[in-house]
Each structure stands twice: as C-alpha cells, then as structure tokens.
N, C-alpha and C positions, 0 to 999 in steps of 0.2 A: 169807117162806120160799120156797125154790126147790126144789120137789119134782117137777119135770117139767112144771109148769104155767107159764103165761106171766104175768108181773107187769109192771106199768108204774110207772115212777118219773117224776114230772114235775119238771123243773127249768127254770123259765122257759118258753120256747117249745119246748124239746127234750123229746121223749118217748123214753125209753130202755127197750127191751124186753130182759129177761133170759130166756134160754131155756136150760134144763138138758137136755142130751141124756142118754138112759139109759145110753149106753156111755161117754161122756166126762163125768166129774164136774165139769169146769171150766165155769163159766157163759160163754156166748157173748153178747156184747153187740152189738146192732144198734141203730142210731138211725134215727129217722124224724122228719121235721119236720112240725109241725102248726101252721099259721098260720091263725088265725081259725076254728078248729073243723074244718078239713078233714083228711082222712086223707092223709098224704104218702107212705106206703109205706116200704119199707127203703131206706136210703141205699146207694149203691154201695160195694162193699168198697174199703178204701184200697189204693192201689198199693203193691207191695212196695218196700221200702227198696232203693236202689241197692246192688249188691254188686260188688266187683271182686275176683276170685280171684287167687291167688298166681301168679307167673311160673313157667312150665315151666323145666326145665334147658335150658342152651344146647344147640342142635343141633350137628351135626357141621360142621366148617369146610369151606368150599366147595373148598379146594385143599389138597394135601398139604404144600406149601412155598410160600414167597412170601406175598404179601398176599392173604388171603381174607376172607370174612365168615361169620358165624354168627348165627342169629336164635333168638329165644325168644318165646313167646306167652303170653297169659292171656285169660280170658274174663270176662264179666260186664257188666251194664248200667251199672255205675257207673264203668267204666274210661275215662279220658280217652285211653289208648293201649293197644292190644291186641297190638301187635308192636314189638319193638325189635331192632336189629342192632348188632354190634360187630366190630372187626377181629380177625383171628386168624392164627396161623401166620406171624408176621412173620419168621421164620427164613429165611435165604437158602437157596435150593435148592443142591444140590451144585455148586460152582463148577468151573472148569477148573483143571487142574494148572499150577503155576508152572513155569518153566524149571528144569532140574537145576542144583543148587548147585555150587560148586567142590568138587573132590576133596579129601578129608580129608588127603592127604599130597601132597608135592611130587614124590616119586619112588616107584616101586613101586606096589603095590595098596592102594587105600583104598576109601572109600564116599562117595557123594554123595546128597543128599536133595532132594525137592521136596514141596510142600504144596499144599492147596486148602482152601477154607472152605465150610461149609454144614451144615445140621442133618440133611440126608438122606443125607449121604455115608457109605459103609460104612467108609472110613478117610480120614483128613485128612492123612496123611503117608506117604511110602514112600521106600525107599532102594535103591540098586543099587551093585554093585561098580564101581570106576572104576580105570583104570590111567594113572598119570602117566608121565612119561619113566622109562625104566629107571634104577634108582638107580646102578648102575655097569654100563657096557656090557661087552661081551665083550672078551677080550684079542685084540689084533692078533697077527699072525704074528711070530715072532722075527725081529729084524733081523739083519744080518750081524755077524760077530764083529769087534771093534775091532782085533784083531791077527791075523796069519796063523799065528803059532805062539806058544806060551807061554801065559801067563794073561791072557786078554783078557776082554771082556764083551760080552754081547748084550743088546738091549733089546726090549721089546714094550710096548705102551701100551693103555690103555683109557680111555674117557671117560664121563662121566655124573656126576650129583650123588651125593654120598655115597660116592665111592670113597675108600677108606682108603689105598690104595697104587696 
C-alpha cells in the first residue's frame, strides 16, 4: 500500500522507491542502484524528451515589390532547424510607360493609349486625345470666273482625307 510512506520493491539489482505526495495522488517513482549491498542514492531525473514547436507565421516581406525574402522561426531543443526563409513579392515594381500608340483615327480627333506593367502601379493604362491631319481642310478662296459675262463657273478647293466634295 502507498499511504504516504515509502516502500521498496526489489527487481534484480534495481531498487525502486514509491513515494506518494499528500497533494499529488499519483505515485512518483525514483530508482536507485544498489550493487553489493551499498546504497546508491536517487538516480538523476531523466532528460526531457526533445520538443520542436510549430513554425510561426511568415514575417513581412523585406520589400514592397521586386524580389524580397521573408522568414519564420520555431523553438525547441528537438528542432534541426529553427529559422527558414522564402522568396516573396516576386511582382514587378511599377514599370515605365510605353510610348504612345497610334491615333485611333487617320483624320480628325481620336485617342491613343500607352501602358505599363507592375503590381504596385496605381494604373496600368492611360489614354489621351490625339489629332491626326484634319479630315477635310478649309476651302480655298474662290477662283476667277470662267467667263466675263453670262453663265460661267468659279471654283474653290480644299484638301484632306475624308473630303466628300
């Protein structure tokens, strides 16, 4: 019986003492070695089993855009590795604008676009108004009449793309 007293159990050359603490009802075992009738005293407590805790969350990336790194850690005596890193934010920083594209019309007013790439761009395309050659130029001054009297004709001209007459 284990009622707060010490009892000894002999198994071969090992003497195991059971000690019941009044506040902790679970028996505590300690071993002592006794070779040849000597008293060996208590054995040292066994070393705690190696423990390796879970990884923390990944830390912030070292850069806002472009190629950066981020790390995470863990602790414990049983860990073969306590820190690891990985690449992050592989997105291109906001690039330069391309040249303006061709005008959307061949005469008159139209639009043209340009673009850029990158994850940190506030916009990746923009457009502006463009003016190609006038679709139809202004009329020239009236030419002289084809006759001096009677029913003659006068001419004037204009040039440009899209003129109907």
